[in-house]
Each structure stands twice: as C-alpha cells, then as structure tokens.
N, CA, C and O atoms as CSV, one atom per row, in Angstrom:
chain,resi,resn,atom,element,x,y,z
A,1,MET,N,N,-5.067,-22.989,4.698
A,1,MET,CA,C,-5.917,-22.530,4.522
A,1,MET,C,C,-5.237,-22.058,2.759
A,1,MET,O,O,-4.015,-21.916,2.716
A,2,ASN,N,N,-6.078,-21.828,1.335
A,2,ASN,CA,C,-5.608,-21.651,-0.056
A,2,ASN,C,C,-4.787,-20.234,0.004
A,2,ASN,O,O,-5.258,-19.112,0.194
A,3,ASP,N,N,-3.615,-20.558,-0.181
A,3,ASP,CA,C,-2.654,-19.449,-0.763
A,3,ASP,C,C,-3.131,-18.214,-1.298
A,3,ASP,O,O,-2.781,-17.077,-0.983
A,4,SER,N,N,-3.834,-18.516,-2.006
A,4,SER,CA,C,-4.490,-17.242,-3.199
A,4,SER,C,C,-5.848,-16.606,-2.428
A,4,SER,O,O,-6.424,-15.594,-2.829
A,5,LEU,N,N,-6.209,-17.306,-1.369
A,5,LEU,CA,C,-7.299,-16.650,-0.697
A,5,LEU,C,C,-6.729,-15.931,0.535
A,5,LEU,O,O,-6.218,-16.536,1.477
A,6,GLN,N,N,-6.868,-14.435,0.451
A,6,GLN,CA,C,-6.367,-13.615,1.778
A,6,GLN,C,C,-7.354,-12.208,2.240
A,6,GLN,O,O,-7.709,-11.322,1.462
A,7,PRO,N,N,-7.533,-12.252,3.066
A,7,PRO,CA,C,-8.322,-10.894,3.528
A,7,PRO,C,C,-7.601,-9.968,3.225
A,7,PRO,O,O,-6.372,-10.034,3.210
A,8,ARG,N,N,-8.519,-8.616,2.839
A,8,ARG,CA,C,-7.605,-7.272,2.175
A,8,ARG,C,C,-8.037,-6.424,3.051
A,8,ARG,O,O,-9.213,-6.601,3.365
A,9,LEU,N,N,-7.251,-5.159,3.795
A,9,LEU,CA,C,-7.974,-4.385,4.220
A,9,LEU,C,C,-7.564,-3.267,4.259
A,9,LEU,O,O,-6.351,-3.059,4.278
A,10,ARG,N,N,-8.902,-1.783,4.289
A,10,ARG,CA,C,-8.283,-0.891,3.532
A,10,ARG,C,C,-8.846,-0.049,4.600
A,10,ARG,O,O,-9.684,-0.352,5.449
A,11,ILE,N,N,-8.309,0.924,4.425
A,11,ILE,CA,C,-9.057,2.116,5.628
A,11,ILE,C,C,-9.613,2.982,4.579
A,11,ILE,O,O,-9.094,2.983,3.463
A,12,LEU,N,N,-10.668,3.748,4.861
A,12,LEU,CA,C,-11.766,4.415,4.483
A,12,LEU,C,C,-12.251,5.514,4.931
A,12,LEU,O,O,-13.253,5.420,5.640
A,13,PHE,N,N,-11.719,6.785,4.667
A,13,PHE,CA,C,-12.323,8.323,4.958
A,13,PHE,C,C,-12.536,8.951,4.203
A,13,PHE,O,O,-11.828,9.390,3.297
A,14,GLY,N,N,-14.443,9.231,4.667
A,14,GLY,CA,C,-14.944,9.723,3.334
A,14,GLY,C,C,-15.496,8.844,1.976
A,14,GLY,O,O,-16.219,7.848,1.992
A,15,HIS,N,N,-15.029,9.403,1.036
A,15,HIS,CA,C,-14.367,8.651,0.112
A,15,HIS,C,C,-13.509,7.735,-0.254
A,15,HIS,O,O,-13.654,6.634,-0.784
A,16,ALA,N,N,-12.193,8.592,0.250
A,16,ALA,CA,C,-10.737,8.261,-0.427
A,16,ALA,C,C,-10.725,6.735,0.813
A,16,ALA,O,O,-11.514,6.396,1.694
A,17,ILE,N,N,-9.647,6.245,0.391
A,17,ILE,CA,C,-8.886,5.244,0.968
A,17,ILE,C,C,-7.412,6.037,1.127
A,17,ILE,O,O,-6.884,6.512,0.121
A,18,PRO,N,N,-6.905,6.130,2.182
A,18,PRO,CA,C,-5.925,7.063,2.618
A,18,PRO,C,C,-4.582,5.540,2.523
A,18,PRO,O,O,-3.394,5.579,2.200
A,19,ILE,N,N,-5.225,4.670,2.843
A,19,ILE,CA,C,-3.829,3.244,2.968
A,19,ILE,C,C,-4.964,1.810,2.802
A,19,ILE,O,O,-6.126,1.594,3.146
A,20,GLY,N,N,-4.006,1.111,2.157
A,20,GLY,CA,C,-4.574,-0.053,1.416
A,20,GLY,C,C,-3.261,-0.662,1.118
A,20,GLY,O,O,-2.110,-0.244,1.000
A,21,PRO,N,N,-4.060,-2.185,1.015
A,21,PRO,CA,C,-2.444,-2.866,0.377
A,21,PRO,C,C,-1.875,-2.405,-1.043
A,21,PRO,O,O,-0.661,-2.593,-1.131
A,22,GLY,N,N,-2.444,-1.867,-2.127
A,22,GLY,CA,C,-1.569,-1.116,-3.421
A,22,GLY,C,C,-0.646,0.169,-2.502
A,22,GLY,O,O,0.576,0.222,-2.642
A,23,LYS,N,N,-1.284,1.031,-1.696
A,23,LYS,CA,C,-0.463,2.010,-1.137
A,23,LYS,C,C,0.299,1.925,-0.540
A,23,LYS,O,O,1.223,2.697,-0.284
A,24,ALA,N,N,-0.061,0.491,-0.038
A,24,ALA,CA,C,1.379,0.151,1.417
A,24,ALA,C,C,2.316,-0.182,0.692
A,24,ALA,O,O,3.433,0.290,0.910
A,25,GLU,N,N,2.043,-1.303,-0.615
A,25,GLU,CA,C,3.197,-1.724,-1.388
A,25,GLU,C,C,3.950,-0.452,-2.455
A,25,GLU,O,O,5.059,-0.579,-2.975
A,26,LEU,N,N,3.326,0.377,-2.561
A,26,LEU,CA,C,3.942,1.520,-3.237
A,26,LEU,C,C,5.002,2.071,-2.410
A,26,LEU,O,O,6.191,2.178,-2.710
A,27,LEU,N,N,4.202,2.535,-0.926
A,27,LEU,CA,C,5.315,2.987,0.145
A,27,LEU,C,C,6.564,2.217,0.220
A,27,LEU,O,O,7.654,2.786,0.285
A,28,GLU,N,N,6.414,0.687,0.210
A,28,GLU,CA,C,7.391,0.109,0.557
A,28,GLU,C,C,8.564,-0.001,-0.927
A,28,GLU,O,O,9.694,-0.431,-0.698
A,29,HIS,N,N,8.183,0.415,-2.405
A,29,HIS,CA,C,9.026,0.469,-2.855
A,29,HIS,C,C,9.190,1.555,-3.160
A,29,HIS,O,O,9.963,1.701,-4.106
A,30,ILE,N,N,8.597,2.787,-2.567
A,30,ILE,CA,C,9.475,4.117,-2.665
A,30,ILE,C,C,10.415,4.456,-1.173
A,30,ILE,O,O,10.949,5.540,-0.938
A,31,ALA,N,N,10.444,3.533,-0.488
A,31,ALA,CA,C,11.210,3.459,0.479
A,31,ALA,C,C,12.497,2.643,0.040
A,31,ALA,O,O,13.376,2.734,0.897
A,32,GLU,N,N,12.847,1.888,-1.033
A,32,GLU,CA,C,13.384,1.011,-1.456
A,32,GLU,C,C,14.393,1.295,-2.361
A,32,GLU,O,O,15.538,0.881,-2.545
A,33,THR,N,N,13.249,2.581,-3.170
A,33,THR,CA,C,14.316,2.873,-4.521
A,33,THR,C,C,14.429,4.035,-4.370
A,33,THR,O,O,15.297,4.645,-4.994
A,34,GLY,N,N,13.420,4.788,-3.333
A,34,GLY,CA,C,13.936,6.078,-3.565
A,34,GLY,C,C,13.416,7.124,-4.404
A,34,GLY,O,O,13.971,8.217,-4.519
A,35,SER,N,N,12.401,6.812,-4.965
A,35,SER,CA,C,11.701,7.609,-6.290
A,35,SER,C,C,10.273,6.463,-6.593
A,35,SER,O,O,10.200,5.234,-6.577
A,36,ILE,N,N,9.287,7.519,-6.851
A,36,ILE,CA,C,7.990,7.486,-7.350
A,36,ILE,C,C,8.003,6.580,-8.594
A,36,ILE,O,O,7.567,5.430,-8.624
A,37,SER,N,N,8.536,7.221,-9.569
A,37,SER,CA,C,8.745,6.436,-10.906
A,37,SER,C,C,9.276,5.149,-10.972
A,37,SER,O,O,8.647,4.291,-11.591
A,38,ALA,N,N,10.372,4.868,-10.414
A,38,ALA,CA,C,11.103,3.211,-10.047
A,38,ALA,C,C,10.064,2.542,-9.346
A,38,ALA,O,O,10.120,1.345,-9.629
A,39,ALA,N,N,8.979,2.836,-8.416
A,39,ALA,CA,C,8.287,1.972,-7.597
A,39,ALA,C,C,7.526,2.086,-8.870
A,39,ALA,O,O,7.956,1.260,-9.675
A,40,ALA,N,N,6.667,2.721,-9.294
A,40,ALA,CA,C,5.831,2.348,-10.583
A,40,ALA,C,C,5.991,1.234,-10.989
A,40,ALA,O,O,5.281,0.237,-10.862
A,41,ARG,N,N,7.312,1.442,-11.688
A,41,ARG,CA,C,7.564,0.410,-12.865
A,41,ARG,C,C,7.405,-0.655,-12.262
A,41,ARG,O,O,6.818,-1.504,-12.932
A,42,HIS,N,N,7.870,-1.135,-10.650
A,42,HIS,CA,C,8.203,-2.362,-10.080
A,42,HIS,C,C,7.227,-2.413,-9.865
A,42,HIS,O,O,7.253,-3.272,-8.984
A,43,MET,N,N,5.856,-2.043,-10.016
A,43,MET,CA,C,4.456,-2.738,-9.700
A,43,MET,C,C,3.837,-2.734,-11.112
A,43,MET,O,O,2.731,-3.129,-11.482
A,44,ASN,N,N,4.837,-2.188,-11.788
A,44,ASN,CA,C,3.928,-2.334,-13.492
A,44,ASN,C,C,2.494,-1.242,-13.485
A,44,ASN,O,O,1.314,-1.585,-13.409
A,45,MET,N,N,2.999,0.005,-13.580
A,45,MET,CA,C,1.729,0.784,-13.074
A,45,MET,C,C,2.677,2.039,-13.934
A,45,MET,O,O,3.834,2.149,-14.338
A,46,SER,N,N,1.554,2.788,-13.928
A,46,SER,CA,C,2.033,4.427,-14.574
A,46,SER,C,C,2.549,5.167,-13.529
A,46,SER,O,O,2.356,4.847,-12.357
A,47,TYR,N,N,3.197,6.141,-13.867
A,47,TYR,CA,C,3.812,7.195,-12.929
A,47,TYR,C,C,2.705,7.881,-12.562
A,47,TYR,O,O,2.757,8.162,-11.365
A,48,ARG,N,N,1.501,8.353,-13.224
A,48,ARG,CA,C,0.432,9.058,-13.332
A,48,ARG,C,C,-0.271,8.309,-12.541
A,48,ARG,O,O,-1.331,8.792,-12.142
A,49,ARG,N,N,0.078,7.047,-12.129
A,49,ARG,CA,C,-0.955,6.193,-11.155
A,49,ARG,C,C,-0.706,6.214,-9.723
A,49,ARG,O,O,-1.516,6.420,-8.819
A,50,ALA,N,N,0.595,5.959,-9.652
A,50,ALA,CA,C,1.607,6.546,-8.411
A,50,ALA,C,C,1.186,7.911,-7.616
A,50,ALA,O,O,0.537,8.271,-6.634
A,51,TRP,N,N,1.965,8.424,-8.662
A,51,TRP,CA,C,1.249,9.706,-8.498
A,51,TRP,C,C,-0.030,9.887,-7.551
A,51,TRP,O,O,-0.102,10.333,-6.406
A,52,LEU,N,N,-0.706,9.547,-8.141
A,52,LEU,CA,C,-2.129,9.820,-7.869
A,52,LEU,C,C,-2.401,8.973,-6.476
A,52,LEU,O,O,-3.215,9.188,-5.578
A,53,LEU,N,N,-1.752,8.286,-6.580
A,53,LEU,CA,C,-2.126,7.122,-5.053
A,53,LEU,C,C,-1.229,8.051,-4.398
A,53,LEU,O,O,-1.872,8.843,-3.709
A,54,VAL,N,N,0.292,8.284,-4.353
A,54,VAL,CA,C,0.744,8.995,-3.642
A,54,VAL,C,C,0.046,10.493,-3.049
A,54,VAL,O,O,0.431,10.895,-1.951
A,55,ASP,N,N,-1.043,11.331,-3.864
A,55,ASP,CA,C,-0.926,12.662,-3.544
A,55,ASP,C,C,-2.349,12.132,-2.605
A,55,ASP,O,O,-2.490,12.482,-1.433
A,56,THR,N,N,-3.178,11.396,-3.205
A,56,THR,CA,C,-4.144,11.018,-1.989
A,56,THR,C,C,-4.029,10.739,-0.815
A,56,THR,O,O,-4.620,11.209,0.156
A,57,MET,N,N,-3.063,9.761,-0.894
A,57,MET,CA,C,-1.999,9.476,1.005
A,57,MET,C,C,-1.879,10.907,1.493
A,57,MET,O,O,-2.378,11.358,2.524
A,58,ASN,N,N,-1.095,11.595,0.543
A,58,ASN,CA,C,-0.367,12.757,1.659
A,58,ASN,C,C,-1.413,13.712,2.037
A,58,ASN,O,O,-1.382,14.230,3.153
A,59,GLN,N,N,-2.651,14.076,0.903
A,59,GLN,CA,C,-3.604,14.610,0.995
A,59,GLN,C,C,-4.809,14.163,2.290
A,59,GLN,O,O,-5.548,15.000,2.808
A,60,CYS,N,N,-4.806,12.781,2.630
A,60,CYS,CA,C,-5.938,12.505,3.615
A,60,CYS,C,C,-5.213,12.410,4.911
A,60,CYS,O,O,-6.000,12.475,5.856
A,61,PHE,N,N,-3.709,12.250,5.336
A,61,PHE,CA,C,-2.685,12.564,6.730
A,61,PHE,C,C,-2.317,14.280,6.684
A,61,PHE,O,O,-2.099,15.065,5.761
A,62,LYS,N,N,-2.376,14.413,8.276
A,62,LYS,CA,C,-2.287,15.310,8.761
A,62,LYS,C,C,-0.697,16.024,8.056
A,62,LYS,O,O,-0.587,17.233,7.849
A,63,SER,N,N,0.140,15.274,7.840
A,63,SER,CA,C,1.581,15.949,7.372
A,63,SER,C,C,1.938,14.328,5.649
A,63,SER,O,O,1.373,13.256,5.436
A,64,PRO,N,N,2.598,14.746,5.226
A,64,PRO,CA,C,2.356,13.734,3.833
A,64,PRO,C,C,3.558,12.582,4.508
A,64,PRO,O,O,4.557,12.670,5.223
A,65,LEU,N,N,2.580,11.177,3.613
A,65,LEU,CA,C,3.817,10.400,3.605
A,65,LEU,C,C,4.683,9.892,3.271
A,65,LEU,O,O,5.301,8.983,3.825
A,66,VAL,N,N,5.006,10.777,1.592
A,66,VAL,CA,C,6.053,10.922,0.785
A,66,VAL,C,C,6.531,12.420,0.486
A,66,VAL,O,O,5.817,13.301,0.005
A,67,GLU,N,N,7.707,12.527,0.815
A,67,GLU,CA,C,7.889,13.955,0.968
A,67,GLU,C,C,9.341,13.574,-1.016
A,67,GLU,O,O,10.244,12.741,-1.092
A,68,THR,N,N,8.972,14.387,-1.905
A,68,THR,CA,C,9.092,14.943,-3.111
A,68,THR,C,C,10.630,15.765,-3.073
A,68,THR,O,O,10.951,16.349,-2.037
A,69,ALA,N,N,11.446,15.765,-4.142
A,69,ALA,CA,C,11.957,16.675,-4.187
A,69,ALA,C,C,12.476,16.471,-6.008
A,69,ALA,O,O,12.860,15.523,-6.694
A,70,THR,N,N,12.203,18.026,-6.253
A,70,THR,CA,C,12.254,17.814,-8.357
A,70,THR,C,C,13.820,17.761,-8.466
A,70,THR,O,O,14.716,17.849,-7.627
A,71,GLY,N,N,13.796,17.558,-10.027
A,71,GLY,CA,C,14.411,17.246,-10.360
A,71,GLY,C,C,15.699,18.210,-10.704
A,71,GLY,O,O,15.737,19.311,-10.155
A,72,GLY,N,N,16.498,17.919,-11.381
A,72,GLY,CA,C,17.351,18.770,-11.268
A,72,GLY,C,C,19.646,18.384,-11.446
A,72,GLY,O,O,20.161,17.305,-11.738
A,73,LYS,N,N,20.242,19.469,-11.192
A,73,LYS,CA,C,21.758,18.948,-11.344
A,73,LYS,C,C,21.862,17.960,-10.318
A,73,LYS,O,O,22.522,17.011,-10.743
A,74,GLY,N,N,21.459,17.782,-9.072
A,74,GLY,CA,C,21.589,16.428,-7.986
A,74,GLY,C,C,20.285,15.781,-8.022
A,74,GLY,O,O,19.934,14.980,-7.156
A,75,GLY,N,N,19.613,16.095,-8.944
A,75,GLY,CA,C,18.263,14.657,-9.358
A,75,GLY,C,C,17.391,15.118,-9.019
A,75,GLY,O,O,17.303,16.343,-9.108
A,76,GLY,N,N,16.362,14.370,-8.485
A,76,GLY,CA,C,14.884,14.603,-7.806
A,76,GLY,C,C,14.845,13.269,-6.923
A,76,GLY,O,O,15.867,12.582,-6.942
A,77,GLY,N,N,13.733,12.826,-6.129
A,77,GLY,CA,C,13.656,11.438,-5.628
A,77,GLY,C,C,12.529,11.439,-4.688
A,77,GLY,O,O,11.681,12.331,-4.709
A,78,ALA,N,N,12.504,10.519,-3.915
A,78,ALA,CA,C,10.839,10.470,-3.028
A,78,ALA,C,C,11.587,10.325,-2.087
A,78,ALA,O,O,12.669,9.818,-2.381
A,79,ARG,N,N,11.432,10.573,-1.070
A,79,ARG,CA,C,11.550,9.570,0.124
A,79,ARG,C,C,9.978,9.392,1.177
A,79,ARG,O,O,8.973,10.099,1.106
A,80,ILE,N,N,10.212,8.300,2.035
A,80,ILE,CA,C,9.027,8.275,3.086
A,80,ILE,C,C,9.687,8.941,4.359
A,80,ILE,O,O,10.798,8.927,4.890
A,81,SER,N,N,8.358,9.581,4.605
A,81,SER,CA,C,8.670,10.619,5.951
A,81,SER,C,C,8.676,9.632,7.044
A,81,SER,O,O,8.537,8.429,6.826
A,82,ASP,N,N,8.887,10.295,8.602
A,82,ASP,CA,C,8.629,9.430,9.320
A,82,ASP,C,C,7.189,8.981,9.537
A,82,ASP,O,O,6.878,7.791,9.581
A,83,LEU,N,N,6.045,10.311,9.714
A,83,LEU,CA,C,4.506,9.453,9.606
A,83,LEU,C,C,4.627,8.482,8.231
A,83,LEU,O,O,4.328,7.288,8.206
A,84,GLY,N,N,4.863,8.847,7.703
A,84,GLY,CA,C,4.523,7.327,6.236
A,84,GLY,C,C,5.499,5.935,6.869
A,84,GLY,O,O,5.284,4.851,6.327
A,85,ARG,N,N,6.384,5.983,7.822
A,85,ARG,CA,C,6.866,5.091,8.200
A,85,ARG,C,C,6.172,4.574,9.009
A,85,ARG,O,O,5.879,3.380,9.052
A,86,GLU,N,N,5.865,5.349,9.676
A,86,GLU,CA,C,4.924,4.723,10.970
A,86,GLU,C,C,3.658,4.248,10.670
A,86,GLU,O,O,3.159,3.334,11.327
A,87,VAL,N,N,3.034,4.829,9.651
A,87,VAL,CA,C,1.678,4.905,9.092
A,87,VAL,C,C,2.050,3.270,8.831
A,87,VAL,O,O,1.624,2.443,9.637
A,88,LEU,N,N,2.635,2.964,7.996
A,88,LEU,CA,C,2.996,1.677,6.964
A,88,LEU,C,C,3.520,0.720,8.088
A,88,LEU,O,O,3.180,-0.411,7.741
A,89,ARG,N,N,4.070,0.671,9.059
A,89,ARG,CA,C,4.531,-0.218,10.167
A,89,ARG,C,C,3.107,-0.473,11.101
A,89,ARG,O,O,3.077,-1.462,11.833
A,90,ARG,N,N,2.088,0.334,11.054
A,90,ARG,CA,C,1.076,0.261,12.079
A,90,ARG,C,C,-0.229,-0.634,10.729
A,90,ARG,O,O,-1.049,-1.547,10.823
A,91,TYR,N,N,0.200,0.213,9.692
A,91,TYR,CA,C,-0.937,-0.832,8.676
A,91,TYR,C,C,-0.621,-2.577,8.609
A,91,TYR,O,O,-1.397,-3.532,8.586
A,92,ARG,N,N,1.055,-2.483,8.589
A,92,ARG,CA,C,1.391,-4.246,8.685
A,92,ARG,C,C,0.809,-4.722,9.393
A,92,ARG,O,O,0.167,-5.743,9.147
A,93,GLU,N,N,0.839,-4.099,10.597
A,93,GLU,CA,C,0.204,-4.679,11.994
A,93,GLU,C,C,-0.790,-4.904,11.867
A,93,GLU,O,O,-1.010,-6.100,12.056
A,94,MET,N,N,-2.058,-4.045,11.487
A,94,MET,CA,C,-3.251,-4.036,11.599
A,94,MET,C,C,-3.531,-5.521,10.827
A,94,MET,O,O,-4.007,-6.473,11.444
A,95,GLU,N,N,-3.158,-5.587,9.351
A,95,GLU,CA,C,-3.000,-6.486,8.390
A,95,GLU,C,C,-2.630,-7.971,8.831
A,95,GLU,O,O,-3.368,-8.921,8.570
A,96,ASP,N,N,-1.270,-8.111,9.610
A,96,ASP,CA,C,-1.611,-9.384,10.744
A,96,ASP,C,C,-2.784,-9.647,11.772
A,96,ASP,O,O,-3.269,-10.744,12.049
A,97,LYS,N,N,-3.085,-8.596,12.203
A,97,LYS,CA,C,-3.982,-9.052,13.334
A,97,LYS,C,C,-5.466,-9.164,12.856
A,97,LYS,O,O,-6.293,-9.757,13.548
A,98,ALA,N,N,-5.837,-8.506,11.498
A,98,ALA,CA,C,-7.052,-9.004,10.882
A,98,ALA,C,C,-6.773,-10.390,10.198
A,98,ALA,O,O,-7.604,-11.295,10.265
A,99,ALA,N,N,-5.927,-10.488,9.731
A,99,ALA,CA,C,-5.903,-12.182,9.197
A,99,ALA,C,C,-5.674,-13.080,10.627
A,99,ALA,O,O,-6.114,-14.183,10.303
A,100,GLY,N,N,-5.453,-13.130,11.307
A,100,GLY,CA,C,-5.212,-13.671,12.451
A,100,GLY,C,C,-6.830,-13.812,12.912
A,100,GLY,O,O,-7.517,-14.810,12.692
A,101,ALA,N,N,-7.154,-12.939,13.404
A,101,ALA,CA,C,-8.928,-13.045,13.679
A,101,ALA,C,C,-9.749,-13.306,12.714
A,101,ALA,O,O,-10.884,-13.586,13.101
A,102,VAL,N,N,-9.533,-13.316,11.280
A,102,VAL,CA,C,-10.332,-14.271,10.653
A,102,VAL,C,C,-9.870,-15.777,10.230
A,102,VAL,O,O,-10.425,-16.552,9.452
A,103,ALA,N,N,-8.819,-15.922,10.902
A,103,ALA,CA,C,-8.037,-16.970,9.901
A,103,ALA,C,C,-8.998,-18.409,9.977
A,103,ALA,O,O,-9.274,-19.006,8.936
A,104,ASP,N,N,-9.460,-18.879,11.279
A,104,ASP,CA,C,-10.560,-19.554,11.014
A,104,ASP,C,C,-12.064,-19.720,10.024
A,104,ASP,O,O,-12.641,-20.692,9.537
A,105,ASP,N,N,-12.238,-18.723,10.029
A,105,ASP,CA,C,-13.163,-18.330,8.759
A,105,ASP,C,C,-12.650,-18.287,7.309
A,105,ASP,O,O,-13.283,-18.667,6.325
A,106,MET,N,N,-11.579,-17.839,7.320
A,106,MET,CA,C,-10.958,-17.916,6.138
A,106,MET,C,C,-10.590,-19.367,5.771
A,106,MET,O,O,-10.363,-19.653,4.596
A,107,ALA,N,N,-10.524,-20.303,6.765
A,107,ALA,CA,C,-10.343,-21.412,5.963
A,107,ALA,C,C,-11.561,-22.474,5.892
A,107,ALA,O,O,-11.824,-23.055,4.839
A,108,TYR,N,N,-11.913,-22.577,6.472
A,108,TYR,CA,C,-13.965,-22.710,5.996
A,108,TYR,C,C,-14.102,-22.236,4.727
A,108,TYR,O,O,-13.848,-22.965,3.768
A,109,PHE,N,N,-14.578,-20.773,4.553
A,109,PHE,CA,C,-14.583,-20.071,3.309
A,109,PHE,C,C,-13.934,-20.727,2.521
A,109,PHE,O,O,-14.669,-21.096,1.605
A,110,SER,N,N,-12.792,-21.109,2.390
A,110,SER,CA,C,-11.389,-21.469,1.316
A,110,SER,C,C,-12.325,-23.123,1.218
A,110,SER,O,O,-12.171,-23.642,0.113
A,111,SER,N,N,-12.905,-23.660,1.848
A,111,SER,CA,C,-13.505,-24.976,1.737
A,111,SER,C,C,-14.780,-25.105,1.118
A,111,SER,O,O,-15.145,-26.236,0.795
A,112,LEU,N,N,-15.669,-23.917,0.857
A,112,LEU,CA,C,-16.405,-23.498,0.264
A,112,LEU,C,C,-16.193,-23.582,-1.589
A,112,LEU,O,O,-17.075,-24.040,-2.316
A,113,LEU,N,N,-15.198,-23.182,-1.977
A,113,LEU,CA,C,-14.630,-22.475,-2.729
A,113,LEU,C,C,-14.662,-23.619,-4.257
A,113,LEU,O,O,-14.543,-24.829,-4.061
A,114,ALA,N,N,-14.813,-23.136,-5.553
A,114,ALA,CA,C,-14.329,-23.962,-6.398
A,114,ALA,C,C,-12.951,-24.608,-6.077
A,114,ALA,O,O,-12.385,-24.534,-4.986
A,115,ALA,N,N,-12.418,-25.354,-7.361
A,115,ALA,CA,C,-10.816,-25.796,-7.066
A,115,ALA,C,C,-9.744,-24.513,-8.178
A,115,ALA,O,O,-8.522,-24.415,-8.288
A,116,THR,N,N,-10.493,-23.985,-8.611
A,116,THR,CA,C,-9.874,-23.090,-9.532
A,116,THR,C,C,-11.195,-22.063,-9.857
A,116,THR,O,O,-12.299,-22.534,-10.129
A,117,PRO,N,N,-10.929,-20.551,-9.791
A,117,PRO,CA,C,-11.842,-19.723,-10.662
A,117,PRO,C,C,-11.702,-20.089,-11.792
A,117,PRO,O,O,-10.669,-20.516,-12.308
A,118,ASP,N,N,-13.406,-19.859,-12.571
A,118,ASP,CA,C,-13.132,-19.498,-13.826
A,118,ASP,C,C,-12.390,-18.836,-14.844
A,118,ASP,O,O,-12.739,-18.927,-16.021
C-alpha cells in the first residue's frame, strides 16, 4: 500500500469530535512534555488551537483527559489523566483494528490513484 494513503478514524459525538488523529497526537505530546504549549509547538500549531482541542476533549468525556496546573512559583503544566491514557490506548487500538479491516480495500484503492497528487 502507498505509505501516504491511510484511513483516518474520528469519533463523532453530536457535532463534536472527542478524539481523532490530531487530538490523539496532541495527547501523546502533552504526555511527553507535560505542557500544552510545548505540545503545540511540536505540532506547529498555536497554543490557542491546542487549548481549544484540549477543551473539546475535556468537555466531551465524563472527566478531563488533560489536567492543568496554573503557573506560578512551581510553574504550571499539564498531564494526561488516567482516563486520558485509557482513551488514547483504546483509540490507538481502534485505529489498528480499522486499518487491518480495510487493508485489502486500501491496497486496491491505492492502485486506482495517480502516481502523485496534483
């Protein structure tokens, strides 16, 4: 299969997307860095955009996926909650299952595409 061709899984909840590829990546970077702003920089996105994505995730689930601490003498930061780790783990498992389920179709689909997009 063409390496640039891949299915993308997004979970819809009404008009919101509680988790999708970008939010999952953001969660991973927050877990690595302990910071929403550092995670945003790593993804070349504004802090505001990252914060809005975190806010959407936190509003969609029964409890926050990302917990934040305000700055000050000890500094601020962010961490992934236990629920956030579980949501991320299950989402990645769902991605793997979905990719496996459509692998043959994706290979065929890839054969129908031009060599490079315009």
